[in-house]
PDB file of N, CA, C, O and CB in Angstrom:
ATOM      1  N   MET A   1     142.413  88.822 123.301  1.00  0.00           N
ATOM      2  CA  MET A   1     141.103  88.215 123.158  1.00  0.00           C
ATOM      3  C   MET A   1     140.053  89.264 122.776  1.00  0.00           C
ATOM      4  O   MET A   1     139.207  89.020 121.916  1.00  0.00           O
ATOM      5  CB  MET A   1     140.705  87.507 124.456  1.00  0.00           C
ATOM      6  N   ILE A   2     140.116  90.417 123.414  1.00  0.00           N
ATOM      7  CA  ILE A   2     139.146  91.463 123.093  1.00  0.00           C
ATOM      8  C   ILE A   2     139.361  91.979 121.678  1.00  0.00           C
ATOM      9  O   ILE A   2     138.410  92.386 121.011  1.00  0.00           O
ATOM     10  CB  ILE A   2     139.244  92.618 124.098  1.00  0.00           C
ATOM     11  N   PHE A   3     140.599  91.964 121.221  1.00  0.00           N
ATOM     12  CA  PHE A   3     140.906  92.362 119.850  1.00  0.00           C
ATOM     13  C   PHE A   3     140.244  91.404 118.854  1.00  0.00           C
ATOM     14  O   PHE A   3     139.695  91.841 117.842  1.00  0.00           O
ATOM     15  CB  PHE A   3     142.435  92.401 119.628  1.00  0.00           C
ATOM     16  N   ALA A   4     140.295  90.130 119.132  1.00  0.00           N
ATOM     17  CA  ALA A   4     139.698  89.130 118.244  1.00  0.00           C
ATOM     18  C   ALA A   4     138.179  89.295 118.173  1.00  0.00           C
ATOM     19  O   ALA A   4     137.598  89.169 117.095  1.00  0.00           O
ATOM     20  CB  ALA A   4     140.053  87.710 118.721  1.00  0.00           C
ATOM     21  N   VAL A   5     137.542  89.571 119.285  1.00  0.00           N
ATOM     22  CA  VAL A   5     136.087  89.773 119.312  1.00  0.00           C
ATOM     23  C   VAL A   5     135.721  91.024 118.501  1.00  0.00           C
ATOM     24  O   VAL A   5     134.762  91.007 117.729  1.00  0.00           O
ATOM     25  CB  VAL A   5     135.575  89.905 120.784  1.00  0.00           C
ATOM     26  N   GLY A   6     136.482  92.095 118.677  1.00  0.00           N
ATOM     27  CA  GLY A   6     136.241  93.320 117.907  1.00  0.00           C
ATOM     28  C   GLY A   6     136.448  93.102 116.420  1.00  0.00           C
ATOM     29  O   GLY A   6     135.693  93.630 115.602  1.00  0.00           O
ATOM     30  N   PHE A   7     137.456  92.337 116.065  1.00  0.00           N
ATOM     31  CA  PHE A   7     137.760  92.029 114.676  1.00  0.00           C
ATOM     32  C   PHE A   7     136.618  91.247 114.032  1.00  0.00           C
ATOM     33  O   PHE A   7     136.216  91.558 112.911  1.00  0.00           O
ATOM     34  CB  PHE A   7     139.067  91.237 114.579  1.00  0.00           C
ATOM     35  N   VAL A   8     136.098  90.253 114.714  1.00  0.00           N
ATOM     36  CA  VAL A   8     134.975  89.449 114.208  1.00  0.00           C
ATOM     37  C   VAL A   8     133.723  90.319 114.093  1.00  0.00           C
ATOM     38  O   VAL A   8     133.003  90.227 113.098  1.00  0.00           O
ATOM     39  CB  VAL A   8     134.703  88.227 115.140  1.00  0.00           C
ATOM     40  N   ALA A   9     133.455  91.152 115.081  1.00  0.00           N
ATOM     41  CA  ALA A   9     132.283  92.031 115.052  1.00  0.00           C
ATOM     42  C   ALA A   9     132.359  93.002 113.875  1.00  0.00           C
ATOM     43  O   ALA A   9     131.345  93.285 113.238  1.00  0.00           O
ATOM     44  CB  ALA A   9     132.163  92.810 116.374  1.00  0.00           C
ATOM     45  N   PHE A  10     133.547  93.510 113.588  1.00  0.00           N
ATOM     46  CA  PHE A  10     133.735  94.417 112.460  1.00  0.00           C
ATOM     47  C   PHE A  10     133.379  93.728 111.146  1.00  0.00           C
ATOM     48  O   PHE A  10     132.660  94.301 110.327  1.00  0.00           O
ATOM     49  CB  PHE A  10     135.181  94.927 112.418  1.00  0.00           C
ATOM     50  N   PHE A  11     133.866  92.524 110.935  1.00  0.00           N
ATOM     51  CA  PHE A  11     133.593  91.814 109.693  1.00  0.00           C
ATOM     52  C   PHE A  11     132.137  91.396 109.565  1.00  0.00           C
ATOM     53  O   PHE A  11     131.604  91.377 108.456  1.00  0.00           O
ATOM     54  CB  PHE A  11     134.475  90.603 109.592  1.00  0.00           C
ATOM     55  N   ILE A  12     131.489  91.067 110.649  1.00  0.00           N
ATOM     56  CA  ILE A  12     130.059  90.759 110.599  1.00  0.00           C
ATOM     57  C   ILE A  12     129.278  92.010 110.211  1.00  0.00           C
ATOM     58  O   ILE A  12     128.363  91.937 109.390  1.00  0.00           O
ATOM     59  CB  ILE A  12     129.562  90.210 111.963  1.00  0.00           C
ATOM     60  N   GLY A  13     129.627  93.147 110.786  1.00  0.00           N
ATOM     61  CA  GLY A  13     128.982  94.416 110.424  1.00  0.00           C
ATOM     62  C   GLY A  13     129.221  94.769 108.965  1.00  0.00           C
ATOM     63  O   GLY A  13     128.308  95.250 108.294  1.00  0.00           O
ATOM     64  N   LEU A  14     130.412  94.543 108.467  1.00  0.00           N
ATOM     65  CA  LEU A  14     130.736  94.809 107.064  1.00  0.00           C
ATOM     66  C   LEU A  14     129.919  93.913 106.129  1.00  0.00           C
ATOM     67  O   LEU A  14     129.445  94.373 105.090  1.00  0.00           O
ATOM     68  CB  LEU A  14     132.240  94.600 106.814  1.00  0.00           C
ATOM     69  N   MET A  15     129.754  92.657 106.487  1.00  0.00           N
ATOM     70  CA  MET A  15     128.958  91.734 105.669  1.00  0.00           C
ATOM     71  C   MET A  15     127.493  92.151 105.636  1.00  0.00           C
ATOM     72  O   MET A  15     126.855  92.077 104.586  1.00  0.00           O
ATOM     73  CB  MET A  15     129.081  90.302 106.203  1.00  0.00           C
ATOM     74  N   ILE A  16     126.957  92.583 106.759  1.00  0.00           N
ATOM     75  CA  ILE A  16     125.561  93.033 106.816  1.00  0.00           C
ATOM     76  C   ILE A  16     125.376  94.284 105.964  1.00  0.00           C
ATOM     77  O   ILE A  16     124.394  94.392 105.229  1.00  0.00           O
ATOM     78  CB  ILE A  16     125.133  93.311 108.278  1.00  0.00           C
ATOM     79  N   TYR A  17     126.305  95.227 106.054  1.00  0.00           N
ATOM     80  CA  TYR A  17     126.223  96.460 105.260  1.00  0.00           C
ATOM     81  C   TYR A  17     126.249  96.140 103.766  1.00  0.00           C
ATOM     82  O   TYR A  17     125.446  96.680 103.005  1.00  0.00           O
ATOM     83  CB  TYR A  17     127.382  97.416 105.620  1.00  0.00           C
ATOM     84  N   ASN A  18     127.155  95.278 103.344  1.00  0.00           N
ATOM     85  CA  ASN A  18     127.258  94.925 101.922  1.00  0.00           C
ATOM     86  C   ASN A  18     126.026  94.185 101.429  1.00  0.00           C
ATOM     87  O   ASN A  18     125.618  94.376 100.284  1.00  0.00           O
ATOM     88  CB  ASN A  18     128.494  94.074 101.680  1.00  0.00           C
ATOM     89  N   ALA A  19     125.438  93.365 102.243  1.00  0.00           N
ATOM     90  CA  ALA A  19     124.236  92.629 101.841  1.00  0.00           C
ATOM     91  C   ALA A  19     123.054  93.578 101.640  1.00  0.00           C
ATOM     92  O   ALA A  19     122.233  93.358 100.750  1.00  0.00           O
ATOM     93  CB  ALA A  19     123.884  91.563 102.892  1.00  0.00           C
ATOM     94  N   ARG A  20     122.962  94.612 102.443  1.00  0.00           N
ATOM     95  CA  ARG A  20     121.850  95.556 102.341  1.00  0.00           C
ATOM     96  C   ARG A  20     121.980  96.477 101.138  1.00  0.00           C
ATOM     97  O   ARG A  20     120.970  96.980 100.644  1.00  0.00           O
ATOM     98  CB  ARG A  20     121.755  96.383 103.602  1.00  0.00           C
ATOM     99  N   HIS A  21     123.192  96.710 100.653  1.00  0.00           N
ATOM    100  CA  HIS A  21     123.421  97.650  99.566  1.00  0.00           C
ATOM    101  C   HIS A  21     123.829  96.965  98.262  1.00  0.00           C
ATOM    102  O   HIS A  21     124.352  97.620  97.360  1.00  0.00           O
ATOM    103  CB  HIS A  21     124.479  98.638  99.968  1.00  0.00           C
ATOM    104  N   ARG A  22     123.601  95.682  98.153  1.00  0.00           N
ATOM    105  CA  ARG A  22     124.015  94.921  96.967  1.00  0.00           C
ATOM    106  C   ARG A  22     123.311  95.392  95.700  1.00  0.00           C
ATOM    107  O   ARG A  22     123.934  95.439  94.640  1.00  0.00           O
ATOM    108  CB  ARG A  22     123.743  93.443  97.176  1.00  0.00           C
ATOM    109  N   GLY A  23     122.033  95.739  95.783  1.00  0.00           N
ATOM    110  CA  GLY A  23     121.250  96.086  94.605  1.00  0.00           C
ATOM    111  C   GLY A  23     121.605  97.394  93.950  1.00  0.00           C
ATOM    112  O   GLY A  23     121.197  97.629  92.813  1.00  0.00           O
ATOM    113  N   ARG A  24     122.335  98.244  94.603  1.00  0.00           N
ATOM    114  CA  ARG A  24     122.686  99.537  94.014  1.00  0.00           C
ATOM    115  C   ARG A  24     124.159  99.865  94.195  1.00  0.00           C
ATOM    116  O   ARG A  24     124.537 101.035  94.258  1.00  0.00           O
ATOM    117  CB  ARG A  24     121.839 100.636  94.625  1.00  0.00           C
ATOM    118  N   ARG A  25     124.960  98.869  94.275  1.00  0.00           N
ATOM    119  CA  ARG A  25     126.373  99.050  94.586  1.00  0.00           C
ATOM    120  C   ARG A  25     127.094  99.947  93.590  1.00  0.00           C
ATOM    121  O   ARG A  25     127.810 100.857  94.008  1.00  0.00           O
ATOM    122  CB  ARG A  25     127.053  97.718  94.639  1.00  0.00           C
ATOM    123  N   GLN A  26     126.934  99.728  92.296  1.00  0.00           N
ATOM    124  CA  GLN A  26     127.701 100.457  91.294  1.00  0.00           C
ATOM    125  C   GLN A  26     126.947 101.617  90.644  1.00  0.00           C
ATOM    126  O   GLN A  26     127.571 102.449  89.986  1.00  0.00           O
ATOM    127  CB  GLN A  26     128.143  99.513  90.238  1.00  0.00           C
ATOM    128  N   CYS A  27     125.640 101.697  90.805  1.00  0.00           N
ATOM    129  CA  CYS A  27     124.863 102.708  90.096  1.00  0.00           C
ATOM    130  C   CYS A  27     125.099 104.114  90.637  1.00  0.00           C
ATOM    131  O   CYS A  27     125.086 104.349  91.845  1.00  0.00           O
ATOM    132  CB  CYS A  27     123.393 102.376  90.176  1.00  0.00           C
ATOM    133  N   ARG A  28     125.313 105.037  89.708  1.00  0.00           N
ATOM    134  CA  ARG A  28     125.436 106.461  90.013  1.00  0.00           C
ATOM    135  C   ARG A  28     124.471 107.172  89.076  1.00  0.00           C
ATOM    136  O   ARG A  28     124.669 107.174  87.861  1.00  0.00           O
ATOM    137  CB  ARG A  28     126.931 106.990  89.843  1.00  0.00           C
ATOM    138  N   TRP A  29     123.427 107.775  89.638  1.00  0.00           N
ATOM    139  CA  TRP A  29     122.338 108.306  88.839  1.00  0.00           C
ATOM    140  C   TRP A  29     122.556 109.772  88.487  1.00  0.00           C
ATOM    141  O   TRP A  29     122.928 110.579  89.338  1.00  0.00           O
ATOM    142  CB  TRP A  29     121.028 108.140  89.574  1.00  0.00           C
ATOM    143  N   ARG A  30     122.318 110.105  87.222  1.00  0.00           N
ATOM    144  CA  ARG A  30     122.402 111.477  86.727  1.00  0.00           C
ATOM    145  C   ARG A  30     121.002 111.889  86.285  1.00  0.00           C
ATOM    146  O   ARG A  30     120.326 111.150  85.570  1.00  0.00           O
ATOM    147  CB  ARG A  30     123.440 111.608  85.546  1.00  0.00           C
ATOM    148  N   ALA A  31     120.576 113.069  86.714  1.00  0.00           N
ATOM    149  CA  ALA A  31     119.224 113.548  86.416  1.00  0.00           C
ATOM    150  C   ALA A  31     119.216 114.423  85.164  1.00  0.00           C
ATOM    151  O   ALA A  31     120.086 115.273  84.978  1.00  0.00           O
ATOM    152  CB  ALA A  31     118.659 114.332  87.611  1.00  0.00           C
ATOM    153  N   TYR A  32     118.218 114.198  84.309  1.00  0.00           N
ATOM    154  CA  TYR A  32     117.964 115.044  83.151  1.00  0.00           C
ATOM    155  C   TYR A  32     116.526 115.525  83.282  1.00  0.00           C
ATOM    156  O   TYR A  32     115.585 114.759  83.069  1.00  0.00           O
ATOM    157  CB  TYR A  32     118.209 114.274  81.784  1.00  0.00           C
ATOM    158  N   ARG A  33     116.361 116.786  83.631  1.00  0.00           N
ATOM    159  CA  ARG A  33     115.022 117.333  83.864  1.00  0.00           C
ATOM    160  C   ARG A  33     114.275 117.472  82.538  1.00  0.00           C
ATOM    161  O   ARG A  33     114.834 117.927  81.540  1.00  0.00           O
ATOM    162  CB  ARG A  33     115.106 118.704  84.583  1.00  0.00           C
ATOM    163  N   GLN A  34     112.995 117.070  82.548  1.00  0.00           N
ATOM    164  CA  GLN A  34     112.186 117.120  81.339  1.00  0.00           C
ATOM    165  C   GLN A  34     110.990 118.053  81.480  1.00  0.00           C
ATOM    166  O   GLN A  34     110.265 118.264  80.507  1.00  0.00           O
ATOM    167  CB  GLN A  34     111.711 115.735  80.980  1.00  0.00           C
ATOM    168  N   GLY A  35     110.778 118.586  82.600  1.00  0.00           N
ATOM    169  CA  GLY A  35     109.624 119.455  82.824  1.00  0.00           C
ATOM    170  C   GLY A  35     109.382 119.553  84.313  1.00  0.00           C
ATOM    171  O   GLY A  35     110.189 119.083  85.115  1.00  0.00           O
ATOM    172  N   GLU A  36     108.295 120.151  84.675  1.00  0.00           N
ATOM    173  CA  GLU A  36     107.996 120.335  86.091  1.00  0.00           C
ATOM    174  C   GLU A  36     107.630 118.998  86.741  1.00  0.00           C
ATOM    175  O   GLU A  36     106.616 118.388  86.402  1.00  0.00           O
ATOM    176  CB  GLU A  36     106.852 121.351  86.271  1.00  0.00           C
ATOM    177  N   GLY A  37     108.459 118.560  87.668  1.00  0.00           N
ATOM    178  CA  GLY A  37     108.191 117.342  88.416  1.00  0.00           C
ATOM    179  C   GLY A  37     108.612 116.049  87.742  1.00  0.00           C
ATOM    180  O   GLY A  37     108.548 114.987  88.362  1.00  0.00           O
ATOM    181  N   SER A  38     109.041 116.112  86.489  1.00  0.00           N
ATOM    182  CA  SER A  38     109.431 114.899  85.769  1.00  0.00           C
ATOM    183  C   SER A  38     110.931 114.918  85.485  1.00  0.00           C
ATOM    184  O   SER A  38     111.480 115.932  85.055  1.00  0.00           O
ATOM    185  CB  SER A  38     108.632 114.766  84.449  1.00  0.00           C
ATOM    186  N   THR A  39     111.572 113.808  85.725  1.00  0.00           N
ATOM    187  CA  THR A  39     113.013 113.701  85.510  1.00  0.00           C
ATOM    188  C   THR A  39     113.332 112.338  84.911  1.00  0.00           C
ATOM    189  O   THR A  39     112.760 111.324  85.311  1.00  0.00           O
ATOM    190  CB  THR A  39     113.792 113.915  86.836  1.00  0.00           C
ATOM    191  N   ARG A  40     114.245 112.321  83.957  1.00  0.00           N
ATOM    192  CA  ARG A  40     114.754 111.062  83.408  1.00  0.00           C
ATOM    193  C   ARG A  40     116.086 110.797  84.098  1.00  0.00           C
ATOM    194  O   ARG A  40     116.997 111.621  84.029  1.00  0.00           O
ATOM    195  CB  ARG A  40     114.915 111.121  81.825  1.00  0.00           C
ATOM    196  N   TRP A  41     116.202 109.658  84.759  1.00  0.00           N
ATOM    197  CA  TRP A  41     117.418 109.271  85.470  1.00  0.00           C
ATOM    198  C   TRP A  41     118.204 108.290  84.609  1.00  0.00           C
ATOM    199  O   TRP A  41     117.640 107.333  84.078  1.00  0.00           O
ATOM    200  CB  TRP A  41     117.084 108.645  86.858  1.00  0.00           C
ATOM    201  N   THR A  42     119.510 108.530  84.471  1.00  0.00           N
ATOM    202  CA  THR A  42     120.396 107.640  83.720  1.00  0.00           C
ATOM    203  C   THR A  42     121.550 107.238  84.618  1.00  0.00           C
ATOM    204  O   THR A  42     122.190 108.083  85.243  1.00  0.00           O
ATOM    205  CB  THR A  42     120.917 108.322  82.417  1.00  0.00           C
ATOM    206  N   CYS A  43     121.808 105.943  84.675  1.00  0.00           N
ATOM    207  CA  CYS A  43     122.927 105.440  85.472  1.00  0.00           C
ATOM    208  C   CYS A  43     124.210 105.611  84.679  1.00  0.00           C
ATOM    209  O   CYS A  43     124.313 105.151  83.541  1.00  0.00           O
ATOM    210  CB  CYS A  43     122.715 103.948  85.866  1.00  0.00           C
ATOM    211  N   VAL A  44     125.178 106.268  85.279  1.00  0.00           N
ATOM    212  CA  VAL A  44     126.457 106.517  84.626  1.00  0.00           C
ATOM    213  C   VAL A  44     127.237 105.212  84.466  1.00  0.00           C
ATOM    214  O   VAL A  44     127.991 105.063  83.505  1.00  0.00           O
ATOM    215  CB  VAL A  44     127.280 107.540  85.427  1.00  0.00           C
ATOM    216  N   HIS A  45     127.069 104.285  85.376  1.00  0.00           N
ATOM    217  CA  HIS A  45     127.840 103.038  85.362  1.00  0.00           C
ATOM    218  C   HIS A  45     127.313 102.024  84.348  1.00  0.00           C
ATOM    219  O   HIS A  45     128.079 101.493  83.544  1.00  0.00           O
ATOM    220  CB  HIS A  45     127.835 102.419  86.740  1.00  0.00           C
ATOM    221  N   CYS A  46     126.001 101.752  84.385  1.00  0.00           N
ATOM    222  CA  CYS A  46     125.478 100.665  83.555  1.00  0.00           C
ATOM    223  C   CYS A  46     124.598 101.144  82.402  1.00  0.00           C
ATOM    224  O   CYS A  46     124.267 100.345  81.526  1.00  0.00           O
ATOM    225  CB  CYS A  46     124.696  99.714  84.409  1.00  0.00           C
ATOM    226  N   GLY A  47     124.209 102.412  82.371  1.00  0.00           N
ATOM    227  CA  GLY A  47     123.422 102.947  81.270  1.00  0.00           C
ATOM    228  C   GLY A  47     121.924 102.759  81.388  1.00  0.00           C
ATOM    229  O   GLY A  47     121.197 103.081  80.449  1.00  0.00           O
ATOM    230  N   ALA A  48     121.436 102.250  82.507  1.00  0.00           N
ATOM    231  CA  ALA A  48     119.988 102.060  82.688  1.00  0.00           C
ATOM    232  C   ALA A  48     119.299 103.424  82.706  1.00  0.00           C
ATOM    233  O   ALA A  48     119.846 104.401  83.218  1.00  0.00           O
ATOM    234  CB  ALA A  48     119.685 101.272  84.009  1.00  0.00           C
ATOM    235  N   ARG A  49     118.088 103.478  82.137  1.00  0.00           N
ATOM    236  CA  ARG A  49     117.313 104.719  82.112  1.00  0.00           C
ATOM    237  C   ARG A  49     115.933 104.470  82.701  1.00  0.00           C
ATOM    238  O   ARG A  49     115.322 103.425  82.478  1.00  0.00           O
ATOM    239  CB  ARG A  49     117.196 105.273  80.669  1.00  0.00           C
ATOM    240  N   VAL A  50     115.451 105.465  83.466  1.00  0.00           N
ATOM    241  CA  VAL A  50     114.139 105.340  84.088  1.00  0.00           C
ATOM    242  C   VAL A  50     113.563 106.738  84.322  1.00  0.00           C
ATOM    243  O   VAL A  50     114.298 107.690  84.583  1.00  0.00           O
ATOM    244  CB  VAL A  50     114.229 104.544  85.426  1.00  0.00           C
ATOM    245  N   GLU A  51     112.234 106.844  84.223  1.00  0.00           N
ATOM    246  CA  GLU A  51     111.534 108.092  84.530  1.00  0.00           C
ATOM    247  C   GLU A  51     111.205 108.116  86.012  1.00  0.00           C
ATOM    248  O   GLU A  51     110.940 107.072  86.609  1.00  0.00           O
ATOM    249  CB  GLU A  51     110.240 108.242  83.675  1.00  0.00           C
ATOM    250  N   GLY A  52     111.220 109.307  86.612  1.00  0.00           N
ATOM    251  CA  GLY A  52     110.891 109.379  88.024  1.00  0.00           C
ATOM    252  C   GLY A  52     110.692 110.797  88.497  1.00  0.00           C
ATOM    253  O   GLY A  52     110.664 111.738  87.704  1.00  0.00           O
ATOM    254  N   GLU A  53     110.553 110.937  89.802  1.00  0.00           N
ATOM    255  CA  GLU A  53     110.360 112.237  90.426  1.00  0.00           C
ATOM    256  C   GLU A  53     111.666 113.009  90.472  1.00  0.00           C
ATOM    257  O   GLU A  53     112.744 112.426  90.595  1.00  0.00           O
ATOM    258  CB  GLU A  53     109.789 112.077  91.834  1.00  0.00           C
ATOM    259  N   ALA A  54     111.558 114.319  90.373  1.00  0.00           N
ATOM    260  CA  ALA A  54     112.732 115.179  90.484  1.00  0.00           C
ATOM    261  C   ALA A  54     113.275 115.121  91.904  1.00  0.00           C
ATOM    262  O   ALA A  54     112.515 115.193  92.869  1.00  0.00           O
ATOM    263  CB  ALA A  54     112.390 116.634  90.092  1.00  0.00           C
ATOM    264  N   GLY A  55     114.577 114.992  92.028  1.00  0.00           N
ATOM    265  CA  GLY A  55     115.220 114.976  93.332  1.00  0.00           C
ATOM    266  C   GLY A  55     115.223 113.648  94.054  1.00  0.00           C
ATOM    267  O   GLY A  55     115.761 113.554  95.157  1.00  0.00           O
ATOM    268  N   LYS A  56     114.636 112.612  93.463  1.00  0.00           N
ATOM    269  CA  LYS A  56     114.581 111.289  94.101  1.00  0.00           C
ATOM    270  C   LYS A  56     115.108 110.223  93.146  1.00  0.00           C
ATOM    271  O   LYS A  56     114.328 109.631  92.400  1.00  0.00           O
ATOM    272  CB  LYS A  56     113.132 110.948  94.539  1.00  0.00           C
ATOM    273  N   PRO A  57     116.413 109.968  93.155  1.00  0.00           N
ATOM    274  CA  PRO A  57     116.963 108.953  92.256  1.00  0.00           C
ATOM    275  C   PRO A  57     116.501 107.551  92.646  1.00  0.00           C
ATOM    276  O   PRO A  57     116.117 107.329  93.795  1.00  0.00           O
ATOM    277  CB  PRO A  57     118.491 109.017  92.257  1.00  0.00           C
ATOM    278  N   PRO A  58     116.531 106.608  91.714  1.00  0.00           N
ATOM    279  CA  PRO A  58     116.164 105.227  92.023  1.00  0.00           C
ATOM    280  C   PRO A  58     117.057 104.662  93.124  1.00  0.00           C
ATOM    281  O   PRO A  58     118.201 105.088  93.284  1.00  0.00           O
ATOM    282  CB  PRO A  58     116.257 104.354  90.764  1.00  0.00           C
ATOM    283  N   THR A  59     116.537 103.714  93.872  1.00  0.00           N
ATOM    284  CA  THR A  59     117.294 103.150  94.992  1.00  0.00           C
ATOM    285  C   THR A  59     117.854 101.767  94.696  1.00  0.00           C
ATOM    286  O   THR A  59     118.583 101.211  95.518  1.00  0.00           O
ATOM    287  CB  THR A  59     116.420 103.082  96.215  1.00  0.00           C
ATOM    288  N   VAL A  60     117.529 101.201  93.538  1.00  0.00           N
ATOM    289  CA  VAL A  60     118.047  99.884  93.172  1.00  0.00           C
ATOM    290  C   VAL A  60     118.668  99.958  91.780  1.00  0.00           C
ATOM    291  O   VAL A  60     118.330 100.833  90.982  1.00  0.00           O
ATOM    292  CB  VAL A  60     116.921  98.808  93.217  1.00  0.00           C
ATOM    293  N   CYS A  61     119.560  99.048  91.505  1.00  0.00           N
ATOM    294  CA  CYS A  61     120.179  98.968  90.184  1.00  0.00           C
ATOM    295  C   CYS A  61     119.158  98.410  89.202  1.00  0.00           C
ATOM    296  O   CYS A  61     118.529  97.386  89.471  1.00  0.00           O
ATOM    297  CB  CYS A  61     121.466  98.085  90.211  1.00  0.00           C
ATOM    298  N   LEU A  62     118.994  99.071  88.082  1.00  0.00           N
ATOM    299  CA  LEU A  62     118.015  98.655  87.082  1.00  0.00           C
ATOM    300  C   LEU A  62     118.698  98.127  85.819  1.00  0.00           C
ATOM    301  O   LEU A  62     118.098  98.136  84.744  1.00  0.00           O
ATOM    302  CB  LEU A  62     117.091  99.822  86.730  1.00  0.00           C
ATOM    303  N   ARG A  63     119.910  97.682  85.938  1.00  0.00           N
ATOM    304  CA  ARG A  63     120.700  97.214  84.796  1.00  0.00           C
ATOM    305  C   ARG A  63     119.988  96.116  84.016  1.00  0.00           C
ATOM    306  O   ARG A  63     119.997  96.134  82.785  1.00  0.00           O
ATOM    307  CB  ARG A  63     122.051  96.710  85.268  1.00  0.00           C
ATOM    308  N   ASP A  64     119.379  95.170  84.702  1.00  0.00           N
ATOM    309  CA  ASP A  64     118.733  94.045  84.033  1.00  0.00           C
ATOM    310  C   ASP A  64     117.313  94.353  83.576  1.00  0.00           C
ATOM    311  O   ASP A  64     116.680  93.512  82.938  1.00  0.00           O
ATOM    312  CB  ASP A  64     118.713  92.858  84.948  1.00  0.00           C
ATOM    313  N   HIS A  65     116.796  95.546  83.888  1.00  0.00           N
ATOM    314  CA  HIS A  65     115.406  95.884  83.593  1.00  0.00           C
ATOM    315  C   HIS A  65     115.248  96.914  82.489  1.00  0.00           C
ATOM    316  O   HIS A  65     114.122  97.242  82.118  1.00  0.00           O
ATOM    317  CB  HIS A  65     114.740  96.385  84.826  1.00  0.00           C
ATOM    318  N   SER A  66     116.351  97.435  81.950  1.00  0.00           N
ATOM    319  CA  SER A  66     116.210  98.478  80.927  1.00  0.00           C
ATOM    320  C   SER A  66     116.607  97.990  79.562  1.00  0.00           C
ATOM    321  O   SER A  66     116.545  98.747  78.594  1.00  0.00           O
ATOM    322  CB  SER A  66     117.036  99.682  81.285  1.00  0.00           C
TER     323      SER A  66
END
């Protein structure tokens, strides 16, 4: 019985984790520095491009916005 409760709790936790990270699941950001403080980020998976701060990659997938 305790095994079944642990099993259900594990899957509920897994579902919550996946729901929170859905927007950036496949994106892997590569930085191309353009100057002091400016960086062009390109997603290796989907090809999205965005300008941003150096050292801070985007936190959501921008596939549909580029």
